[in-house]
N, C-alpha and C positions, 0 to 999 in steps of 0.2 A: 308055773305062775306067769312067767314072762310072756308066753304065747297068749294066755287068757287076758292079760293086761293089754297087750297089743290089739287083740280083738275088740275089747271094750273101748279102747281109744278110737279105733277105726269106726266102730258103730256110732260113737258120740259125734265124730266128725261128719259122718253121713247124715245123722239126724239134724245137726246144726245147719248144714248146707241146705238140706231139703226144707227145713222150717224157714230159713232166711228167704229162700226163693218163693215159697208159698205165701208167707206173710206179705211179701212185696207184690206178688201177682194178684192174689184174691182178697187180701186183707186179713187182719188178725182174727176178727170175729168169725169169719167164714171158714177159717182153717181149723181142721180138727186134728187131734192126735192121730187118729186113724189115717188121715190123709198124709200127715208127716211120715208116719211109718211106711205107708205104701210108696211114697216118693223116695224114701231112703232105702227101701228094700229090706226092712227089718220088721219084726213083730211089734205089735202095740205094747206088749209086755216089756220088750227091750227098751222102748222109749221111757216107760215108767220106772224101769230099773235105774235109769240115769237121772231122770228129772221128775220132780214131784207134781208138776202141773204145766199147762201150756204157757202160763205167765212166766214160769221159771225158764222154760225153753227160750222164750223171747228175750229174757234178761241175759241169758248166756250167749245168745246169738249176737246181741248188741255188744257185750263185753269182748267176745271172741274176735269181732271184726275191727276192734279199735287198734289192734297192734299195727295195722297198715297206716292208720291215721297218725298215730303218735310217732311212727318212724319218720313220717313227713315232717311233723313238728320238730323232732330232734334235729332234723337237717336244716330247717328254715328259721326257727325261733332265734337262735344265736345271732342271726344276721338282720333281724328286724330293726328298722331305724325309724326315727320320727318321734312325735310327741306320744305321750301315754295313750291318748285317744287313737292316734294313727296305728299304734301297735295292736291295740285291742281290735280295731277294725280289721286288721290283717288276720288276726287269729280267728275271728268269727267268719271271715271270708273263706278261709281254708276249711273250716267246719261245714259251711254251706256247700262248698264245692264237693266235699266228700259225701255228705248226707243226702244231697239232692239226686245223687245217682240212684238212690233207693228211697225216695221220699215217703212212699206208703209204709215202708218198714219203720222209718223214724216216727211217722205219725202214730203207728201202732204202739211204739215204745212210749211216746208221750201219753197216749190214752191209757195204757195199762198202768202207768205210774200213779194215776188218780183212783185206782181200785183199792178201796179200804180193806179188801179181803186177800190181799196179796200174801203169798207164802214168804217165810223168812229168807228163802233162797233168791228172792227177787230183788234186784237193784234198780230202783226207780230212776227216771230221768232226773238229772240235777245232782246226783250223788257221786259223780265221777271225780275221784280225788285228783287225777292228773289235770283235768281242765280247771278245777278249783284252784289248785296250786299255781298253774300257769298264769291265771288271771291275777291271783294275789301277788305273784312275783312282779308282774308288770306294774301293778298299782303301788307296791312298796318301792319300786324303783322310781316311780313318779313322785312319791313322797320325798325320797332322797334328793331328787333333782329340783324340788320346789314347785312341781307342777300340780301336785295333789296335796290338799290340806292335811296336816298331820293329825288333826282331830277327827278325821272321817272314820266311820266304821267300814273298813275295807271289805269285810265279809258281807255286809249288807249291800255294798256296791256290786260285789260278785253275784249275789243272789238276784239283784235287779237286772244285771246283764244277762244272766242265764234265763231269767223269766222273759225278757224281751226277745231273746234268741228263739225260744220255744214258741212264743206268741206269734211270731212271724210265719210259722208253718201253717197258720190258718189260711194264708194265701195259697200255699201249695195244695191244701185240702180243697179249697174252692176251685182250683184249677185241675182237679182230678188227679192230684199227685204229681203233676208235671209242671214245674215252674223253674226257669233258669236261676242258677245260683246267684248270678249278678244282680238280678232283680231283688232278691231277698237281702243280699248284702247291702244294696243301696239304701234300703229301708233301715237296716241295722246301723249303718253309718250315721244316719240322721238321729237315731235313738241314742247312740253313744255320744253324739254331739250335745244332745239335751242333758244327758246324765253328767257329762263332763262340766257343764256350766255349774253344777252343784258342788263339784269337788275343787274348783279353782280357788287358789288362795285369795283372801280378801284384804 
């Protein structure tokens, strides 16, 4: 059983790696399960043994690659300084720096999130509990410091921030998937500034 489990795990890794590269190179819609299987060097049946659909493959690709991003956050976040808005700007700048390395992949993730027919195994954009909690922690700290009004719906602010973050990828899409992270971060900084005006104590 141990050997079979190892083989299944190795096949899964090859499928995820092949899918990640294909989604970013040719796009989500153009990538087929057959193409993923060929790139991974496995049979189409092997892909479907592990994943129910192409959307689920994409969802697992996105989740799988987050470990590197959150290792970076674990290293950096305890040392973030400045106002609540400044700290949020830093968090989203790190996200842009990470995701713009494969903008087409992230655009595919956003697009697939709006498919009403997604399988139960699909985790859409915006449902990342680590990001949600990280933003809530910053806002709750802002409340404690008197920078954020205590009567604010913090989860609504988090949803608004995540919506702005995703909306800015329209610029990357218009640029063919290639746009500097700094350019997107600069726009996000302005959006956070506008949102911050609404949470200031009165």
